[in-house]
ZADRENZA-387551 format. One record per residue (C-alpha): z, y, x; residue number from 1. Coordinates in nm, 3 decimals. Each point is the difference from the previous one (the first is absolute). Layout:
<sites>
c3/c2/c1/numar
Z/Y/X/NUM
...
</sites>
This chain:
<sites>
c3/c2/c1/numar
9.231/-11.272/6.059/1
0.371/0.036/0.036/2
0.155/0.028/0.388/3
0.244/-0.308/0.117/4
0.215/0.070/0.257/5
0.143/-0.358/0.197/6
0.288/0.108/0.183/7
-0.057/-0.308/0.265/8
-0.225/-0.278/0.087/9
-0.077/-0.253/-0.302/10
-0.213/-0.337/0.024/11
-0.321/0.096/-0.056/12
-0.074/-0.169/-0.347/13
0.167/0.279/-0.147/14
-0.115/0.268/0.193/15
-0.371/-0.112/-0.128/16
0.128/-0.012/-0.387/17
0.102/0.363/0.051/18
-0.258/0.107/0.169/19
-0.265/-0.162/-0.261/20
0.118/0.266/-0.234/21
0.200/0.293/0.162/22
0.031/0.206/0.327/23
0.242/-0.142/0.181/24
0.174/0.160/0.334/25
0.198/-0.298/0.154/26
0.215/0.045/0.322/27
-0.140/-0.253/0.304/28
0.287/0.129/0.220/29
0.122/-0.337/0.144/30
0.339/0.194/-0.033/31
0.139/0.128/-0.301/32
-0.111/0.322/-0.107/33
0.206/0.331/0.055/34
0.205/0.165/-0.265/35
-0.197/0.304/0.073/36
-0.360/-0.189/0.023/37
0.052/-0.175/-0.325/38
0.112/0.351/-0.187/39
-0.286/0.135/0.093/40
-0.245/-0.288/-0.122/41
0.159/-0.033/-0.314/42
-0.109/0.350/-0.163/43
-0.218/-0.012/-0.228/44
0.043/-0.391/-0.067/45
-0.051/-0.174/-0.297/46
0.131/-0.318/0.078/47
0.208/-0.101/0.321/48
0.028/-0.378/0.095/49
0.328/0.038/0.215/50
0.186/-0.248/0.237/51
0.389/-0.090/-0.018/52
0.033/0.207/0.334/53
-0.148/0.303/-0.191/54
0.298/0.233/-0.186/55
-0.145/0.105/-0.311/56
0.220/0.292/-0.120/57
-0.026/0.326/-0.210/58
-0.090/0.132/0.327/59
-0.318/-0.176/0.041/60
-0.081/-0.026/-0.368/61
-0.039/0.393/-0.016/62
-0.226/-0.029/0.357/63
-0.177/-0.209/-0.215/64
-0.068/0.223/-0.263/65
0.019/-0.048/-0.426/66
-0.338/-0.209/-0.001/67
0.129/-0.280/0.154/68
0.037/-0.287/-0.246/69
0.171/-0.312/0.171/70
0.156/-0.077/0.309/71
-0.066/-0.411/0.083/72
0.274/-0.164/0.163/73
-0.116/-0.277/0.246/74
0.297/-0.156/0.000/75
0.219/-0.188/-0.273/76
0.322/0.206/0.096/77
-0.065/0.391/-0.074/78
0.356/0.149/0.155/79
-0.267/0.212/0.174/80
-0.093/0.173/-0.272/81
0.113/0.249/-0.242/82
-0.038/-0.143/-0.343/83
0.163/0.269/-0.189/84
-0.174/0.287/0.208/85
-0.342/-0.173/-0.091/86
0.104/-0.014/-0.375/87
0.083/0.358/-0.046/88
-0.299/0.072/0.152/89
-0.241/-0.248/-0.205/90
-0.112/-0.220/0.282/91
0.028/-0.362/-0.077/92
0.161/-0.229/0.308/93
-0.135/-0.343/0.027/94
0.144/-0.284/0.243/95
-0.152/-0.335/0.056/96
0.269/-0.252/-0.099/97
-0.073/-0.402/-0.055/98
-0.282/-0.048/0.255/99
0.233/0.000/0.284/100
0.268/-0.217/-0.129/101
-0.104/-0.335/0.214/102
-0.052/0.179/0.315/103
0.342/0.142/-0.031/104
0.193/-0.310/-0.111/105
-0.156/-0.186/0.256/106
0.178/0.277/0.257/107
0.324/-0.049/-0.157/108
0.004/-0.376/0.030/109
-0.125/-0.008/0.346/110
0.285/0.265/0.061/111
0.212/-0.245/-0.170/112
-0.115/-0.286/0.238/113
0.025/0.240/0.270/114
0.362/0.116/-0.023/115
0.128/-0.353/-0.052/116
-0.187/-0.225/0.255/117
0.040/0.235/0.222/118
-0.377/0.020/0.103/119
-0.008/0.376/0.139/120
0.258/-0.081/0.258/121
-0.139/-0.337/0.105/122
-0.360/0.199/0.055/123
0.150/0.283/0.173/124
0.184/-0.311/0.246/125
-0.321/-0.109/0.118/126
-0.193/0.324/0.012/127
0.290/0.076/0.249/128
-0.083/-0.246/0.214/129
0.389/-0.099/-0.003/130
0.051/-0.403/0.055/131
0.113/-0.189/-0.287/132
0.009/-0.353/-0.095/133
0.040/-0.207/-0.303/134
0.381/-0.079/-0.137/135
0.173/-0.079/-0.291/136
0.160/0.333/-0.069/137
-0.283/0.184/0.135/138
-0.124/0.332/-0.234/139
0.184/-0.197/-0.267/140
-0.139/0.185/-0.342/141
0.108/-0.060/-0.359/142
-0.222/-0.196/-0.261/143
-0.116/0.142/-0.312/144
0.041/-0.330/-0.271/145
0.231/0.047/-0.244/146
0.144/0.332/0.112/147
-0.013/0.270/-0.197/148
-0.233/0.304/0.004/149
0.112/0.350/-0.211/150
-0.316/0.196/-0.040/151
0.068/0.385/-0.139/152
-0.290/0.115/-0.174/153
-0.173/-0.290/-0.177/154
-0.364/0.163/-0.067/155
-0.286/-0.156/0.090/156
0.077/0.002/0.353/157
0.353/-0.145/-0.019/158
-0.108/-0.264/-0.270/159
-0.233/-0.113/0.280/160
0.241/-0.065/0.232/161
0.165/-0.132/-0.184/162
-0.269/-0.295/-0.079/163
-0.039/-0.028/0.418/164
0.362/-0.010/0.030/165
0.049/-0.291/-0.303/166
-0.314/-0.194/0.179/167
0.279/-0.010/0.280/168
0.296/-0.118/-0.185/169
0.173/0.306/-0.050/170
0.211/0.124/-0.325/171
-0.116/0.321/-0.122/172
0.252/0.256/-0.126/173
-0.120/0.372/-0.095/174
0.073/0.325/-0.046/175
-0.160/0.245/-0.183/176
-0.036/0.302/-0.295/177
-0.110/-0.259/-0.249/178
-0.036/-0.421/-0.091/179
-0.336/-0.128/0.092/180
-0.189/-0.194/-0.235/181
0.192/-0.298/-0.090/182
-0.260/-0.273/0.068/183
-0.051/0.182/0.386/184
0.386/-0.075/0.026/185
-0.015/-0.347/-0.102/186
-0.298/-0.027/0.237/187
0.194/0.098/0.233/188
0.343/-0.151/-0.065/189
0.127/0.402/0.058/190
0.324/0.183/-0.131/191
0.038/0.337/-0.056/192
0.329/0.108/0.168/193
0.128/0.367/0.079/194
-0.038/0.098/0.358/195
0.356/-0.050/0.182/196
-0.017/-0.367/-0.155/197
-0.338/-0.023/0.149/198
0.072/0.107/0.339/199
0.345/-0.183/-0.028/200
-0.165/-0.342/-0.053/201
-0.337/0.064/0.161/202
-0.101/-0.160/0.319/203
-0.317/0.167/0.037/204
-0.055/0.355/-0.149/205
-0.325/0.108/-0.046/206
-0.082/0.361/-0.139/207
-0.276/0.094/-0.215/208
0.123/0.281/-0.195/209
-0.193/0.355/-0.030/210
0.124/0.241/0.218/211
0.186/0.374/-0.183/212
0.295/0.160/-0.039/213
0.156/-0.289/-0.165/214
-0.062/-0.235/0.264/215
0.028/0.200/0.317/216
0.268/-0.173/0.228/217
0.040/-0.229/-0.280/218
0.078/-0.214/0.288/219
0.280/0.140/0.208/220
0.285/-0.094/0.175/221
0.210/-0.145/-0.316/222
-0.284/-0.212/-0.111/223
-0.075/-0.140/0.349/224
0.413/-0.058/0.014/225
-0.009/-0.162/-0.281/226
-0.326/-0.324/0.110/227
0.104/-0.294/0.169/228
0.024/0.035/0.372/229
-0.230/-0.263/0.052/230
-0.264/0.187/-0.279/231
-0.314/0.198/0.085/232
-0.154/0.277/-0.147/233
-0.373/0.078/-0.061/234
-0.160/0.321/-0.068/235
-0.384/0.008/-0.047/236
0.051/0.257/-0.292/237
0.088/0.427/0.159/238
0.207/0.043/0.270/239
0.258/0.232/-0.147/240
0.084/-0.291/-0.224/241
0.250/-0.106/0.305/242
0.209/0.217/0.139/243
-0.142/-0.054/0.381/244
0.351/0.075/0.165/245
0.189/-0.196/-0.150/246
-0.263/-0.305/-0.028/247
0.014/0.032/0.410/248
0.348/0.016/0.022/249
0.034/-0.332/-0.250/250
-0.226/-0.155/0.243/251
0.157/0.113/0.313/252
0.344/-0.075/-0.123/253
-0.091/-0.346/-0.141/254
0.077/0.083/-0.317/255
-0.351/-0.176/-0.176/256
-0.175/-0.239/0.220/257
-0.311/0.139/0.034/258
-0.284/0.202/-0.195/259
-0.393/0.061/-0.047/260
-0.152/0.366/-0.029/261
-0.388/0.088/-0.058/262
0.142/0.349/-0.133/263
0.208/0.297/0.189/264
0.238/0.251/-0.141/265
-0.178/0.248/0.225/266
-0.325/-0.111/0.079/267
-0.184/-0.036/0.257/268
0.363/0.009/0.191/269
0.207/-0.286/-0.003/270
0.400/0.023/0.025/271
0.036/-0.076/0.392/272
0.280/-0.248/-0.062/273
-0.212/-0.198/-0.184/274
-0.281/-0.004/0.304/275
0.309/-0.165/0.202/276
0.067/-0.262/-0.206/277
-0.076/-0.326/-0.022/278
0.075/-0.092/-0.330/279
-0.260/0.239/-0.216/280
-0.373/-0.103/-0.043/281
-0.165/0.347/0.021/282
-0.365/0.045/-0.092/283
-0.208/0.337/-0.058/284
-0.016/0.006/-0.406/285
-0.294/-0.268/0.012/286
0.103/-0.121/-0.371/287
-0.333/0.068/-0.145/288
-0.196/-0.013/0.371/289
-0.304/-0.233/-0.091/290
-0.348/0.037/-0.039/291
0.006/-0.065/-0.353/292
0.278/0.151/-0.126/293
-0.033/0.331/0.175/294
-0.439/0.011/-0.134/295
0.155/-0.104/-0.362/296
0.264/0.308/0.020/297
-0.246/0.178/0.095/298
-0.226/-0.066/-0.272/299
0.241/0.029/-0.278/300
0.053/0.357/0.143/301
-0.348/0.123/-0.002/302
-0.030/-0.174/-0.369/303
0.317/0.188/-0.101/304
-0.141/0.348/0.169/305
-0.371/-0.090/-0.201/306
0.156/-0.078/-0.353/307
0.166/0.375/0.023/308
-0.243/0.141/0.086/309
-0.188/-0.113/-0.283/310
0.232/0.092/-0.244/311
0.093/-0.362/-0.034/312
0.339/-0.181/0.012/313
0.044/-0.161/0.370/314
0.073/-0.349/0.028/315
0.349/0.100/0.199/316
0.162/0.300/-0.106/317
0.358/0.057/0.108/318
0.235/0.025/-0.278/319
</sites>
C-alpha cells in the first residue's frame, strides 16, 4: 500500500476511493493546514492530493522525498503548483478540468446579473433597515439584451458562460490564444478579436483565462481605461489577473460602471476600497461551490492519484 497525504478536507466519496486501496493521511482541521505541519506530514508520501490553498513548491517536494509519484490538485487552476519542479523530480501533476465548467459559468452569469441589475445594492439596502419605496428611477440597472459580452479565455468555462449569455440575448466576442471550433463559434455567433478591441466594444467583460506570468495583471489601469464608462468587469478565474488597486480606483471614479468578483488578488484579503463601494459585487470564491461539483472534483483527483500509483496514465494530467 502507498501512503497518500490529503492536504485539506474533501468530500467523503473521494476519501473512500483512496482508502480502499491505500493508506490515507487526511487533514481534518477546519482551518487550512499550517505550512510546518504540511511539510512534516508529506515526508515519505507517495502521493499528495492538494487543495489550491497549499503551495506545492521545491521545498515541499523535497520534504516529501524521492518516492513521491503524483500531486493531484483538486482544482482546474494550478498556479499553486510549481509544475516544472514536479517534472524535474519525476512527479506527475494533475488537475480537475471539465467537472466544474457549469458551476463556474453559473456563478459568472450570476455576477453579471447582480452587477448589471444592482441586486447586491438592493439586498444591502433592505437588510440595513433604511426606508425605501418603488420609483421610476429607483436603483436603475442595465439590461443584457442586445449588449455585447466580451469573454477573455474561451475554454470550456468561457464557452459555457457564452451559451448562458446568448440565452439572455447578448452578442459574444472573445479573446483567446487560438480560434475555437468553428461549429461552436457558429452556434454562439462568437467573433474572435484582440484584447484591446474586446475591452473597447464590450458592455460586460468576463475573465476565464488561466493565471500565470503572461496573465498577471492582464487587466490593469491601461486596460480599464479602454472600457466604456457603462461597462462591467466580472472575474471568476484568478484574482491576480486583475490589478485590484487599479480596478478599485476605476470603480471609485466611475471609469467603469461596476464589477462582480468571485476571486481576489490576495485571498482572503480584499482591497479596502472595494469593500466601501456599492458598484461592486463581492463573493468568496464560490465558483465551484456546489455539492455535486466539489464531489466530482475530489473524485477526479482521487482517480488521477490511483491511476499514477498503478503506473497508468491519469485521466487529467497537467500538460
